[in-house]
N, C-alpha and C positions, 0 to 999 in steps of 0.2 A: 389370790394366786396370780402370778404373772410369769412370763416366759424367762425372765432373768433367774427366777427361782428354779424353774425346770432345768435350765442350762446348768445351773450350779449343781443340782442333784446328779445329773449325768456326768459332769466333769469330775466331781468328787468320787463317784462310784468307779469311774474308769481309772483314776490315778491312785485312789486309796488314801488320799490325804488332802488337806485343805490348801496347803501351800502350792503344790503343783497345779491344782485346779485353778487357783488364783492366777498363776502365771499363764496358763492356757487362755483364760478368759480376759487377761489383762486387767485384772481387778486386784484390790488389796485383799489380804487374807481375812481381815475383819469384815470386809464386805461380803465375802463368801460365807463366813460363819453366820453373819446376820441373815442372809438370804435363806440358808438352811434352817436356822432356828425359827424364823418367822413362818416358814412353810410348815414345819413340824407343829408349830402352835396352831396354825389354821386347820391342819388335817387332824390334829389331836392324837398323833402317834409319832414315836421316834423313828427316824429313817436311818440313822447311823449310830453305831456304838463307837464312842471316841476313846482312844487309849494311846499307850506308848507306841503301838504298832500302826497308828493312823486311824482312818475312819473305815469301819466295816458295816456293810448294809445289814440292817435288821431284817427279819422275815417280812415285815410289812414294807420295808424299803425295797426289798427285792421285787415284790409284786408291783409296787408303784413305779419302779425303774422301767419296767416294761412299757407302761403307759407313757412315761416321760419320753422314752425313745420314739414312740409313735407320735407324740405331740410335736417333737422337734422335726420329724420327717414331714409332718403336715405343714409346719411352718416353712420349711425349705421349699415345699411344693407351692405354697402360697406366694413366696417370694419369686420363684421361678415363673409362675403364671403372671405375676405382676410385671416382671421384666419383659415377658413376651408381649403383654398388652401395651407396654410403653414403647415397644418397637414395632416392626412390621413383619416379624417372624412368627406371628401367632395372633391370637385374639379373634374377635368377632365383631361384625357390623350387622345390626338388625335394622331392616328397612320395612316400614309399614307403607302400604300403597293400596289404592283402589284398583279394580280389575283392569281397566283399559291401559293404564300406565304400566302395571305389572306385566301385562301380556305383550304390549307392542314396543315398549321403550326399555324397560329395565334389563331384560335378559342380555341384550348386546352390551349395555354398560357394565353389567356384572362380569360378563366374559372378558371385556377389556381390562377391568380391574384385576381379575384373577391372573391375567397374563403378567401383570406387573407385580402383584403381591400374592403369589400362590399359596402362602401359608396362612393367610387371613381367611377365616370362615365368613361367608355372607349368608344371612338368613332373611328370606323374604316373607313378610307377614301380610296376607291379604285381608283387607277390611272393606266393608260395604260402602262406607262414605267417609268424607274428609273429617267429619266430627269424631268418628271412631278413631281415625288415625291420630288426630291431635290429642285425644285422650290417652292413646298408647304412649305418646311422647311425655305427657304429664306424669303418667304412672311409672315411667322408666322401663316400659316393656319394649320400646323401640328407640334407636339412636337417631334415625333420620326418618322423616315422614314426607310423603307426597301429598300436598294439600292445595287448596285454592288460595290465590292471592287477590286482595290483601288479606292478611290474617292478623291475629291480635299481637299486641306488643310483647307478650310472653315468649314469642318465638322469633328467632332470627331466620330469615327466609331469602331464597334466591329464585328468581324467575327462570324456568326451564323452557316453556313454550306456551304459545297461545293456540287454543283449540277452538275453532269456529263451530257454532251450531249450524247444521244444515237440515234442509227439508228433504225427506225421502218419500217419493211418490210411487205408487204401484206401477208395474210395467205397462199397463194399458191406459194409464191416466193421460188425458189430453188437456193442455192448457190453451187458453184463448190467446195468450201473448207469450213472447219468448221469456219475459221476466215474470217470476212468480209474484203474486200480490197477496196481501192478507185476505182479501175478499175471496180469492180462489181457494186459498187454504181453508177458509171457513165453510166453503161449499161442500167439502168432503164429509162423508157421514161421521167420521171420528178422527180427531187429531190426537195422536199418541205422544205423550210427553214423558221425559224421565221423571221419576218420583222424587219427592223431597227427601232429604235436604239437598242432595246433589243437584237437583234441577231448579234450585231457588233462583239462580241467575236468570234462567230462561223464563220461569213463571213470572217474575217481576217485569221482564222485558215485554212479554206478551200482554200483560195487564196494562202496560204503559202505551204500547203502540198498536196493538191488534184489536179488531172488533170482537165481540163475544163469539166463542166457538164451542162446539160440542167436543169436549176433551176428556181424555182418560189419563190419569197420572199416578195410578196405584200399582203399575206393573214393575216388579223388582228387577227383572233381567232385561238388559238392552237387546240381547239376542232374540228374546220373545217379541219385542216391539218390531224388530226388523222382519221376523217371520210373519207377523200379522200384516205388514205392508206387502210382502210377497204374495200373500193370500188375498190381497185386495180388500182387506177389512178396514182400511183407513190410510191416512198419511201419518208421518212421524216427524218429529223434530228432535234431533239428537246431536251431541258433540260428534264431530267427524271421527275422532279417535275411538269413541265408545261404540260407534256404529259398525266399525270394521270387524270382520270382512263383509263388505256390502255386496250382495248378489249382483251379478253383472246386468240383470234386466231391471233392477231398481233405478229409478231416475233420481238424480241428486241436483238440488237447487240451493242457491244462497237465499237467505231470508230477505224479505223486502227491506228490512232495517237490520243489518248484520249485528250479531252479538257473539261474544266468545268467552270462554272460561280461561283464566290465566292459571297455569299449573306451575307450582314451585316446589322446591325442596326446603324443608324446615327442620331446625333443631331447637331444643328448648334453651332459652337464654340462661345465663348464670349456672351452667352445668359443665362439669369437667368431663371432657371427652378424650378417649384414647386416640393415639395418632392414626389408627386405622380408619376412624370415622372421618377425620380431616382428609385423609388420602382418598377415601371414596368420594367425598364432596368435591375434591379437586378433579377427580376423573369425570364427575358429572359436569362440572363447569367447562372442561376442555372438550367434552364429547359434543358432536354436532347433533343435538337432540332434535332440532328442527327438521333435519333431513330424514330422521326416522319416522317423523309424524306426517311426512308428505306421501299421500297415497294416490295412485292413479284414479282418474275419474271413473265413476261407475257406469 
């Protein structure tokens, strides 16, 4: 069964004969007759009684006509929705992001996008880490993902900002010198690190440059780590964006050897995207993301 057969049924029922139905659909009368005959064969019941007075619906045809009308209505709605998606007067953009970017950066970008494209719906999908986000892209559950760069070749990605890891010290901590050293960090009772996989960049950096430390890296929430620093339970190393808002009494230092995470927007390669997705990416590119990520010193 195909929609050309359904259209033929509706047209013949409305006009009562095959010739006028053929004119409406801009087809030959044999083509209409063939469409109806093959549909009747597939369904196993006659839909029309043919005679000198034209084509009259059978009882089975009358019941099936109702469903044919509904099928055509759904087809028209499908086409209408497709036209909306092809333009910027409808459609949807789905963005997967981890918490810090979703909280501090994306709301202002989404607000600017909606000013320009008020009829496009934007859905924000929060995920715990960048691996979950990239999986959302692979599975088609998101159109755009916020991830770490570099990423794999299956994605096309653009750099948005560089987020430096900083050391957070308790309010009463006193350093022996103006510059923080790895040795002083290691002297604190506990160094709190972001858990894997998001903290992989930092963990590898510390393994390469820092002496052995008493560390904890199984805490899920960045806000919990910051709260532990406030309560003088240890020091922490977090991306600046993830640590915000940083309590004013917490001391902020650059690491002895700086390191940063590169955050970018990614889409799956070789995937057909609606114009709304490209419009949102263009808004991201033009937006001064770096200014949003600049916070005052703690």
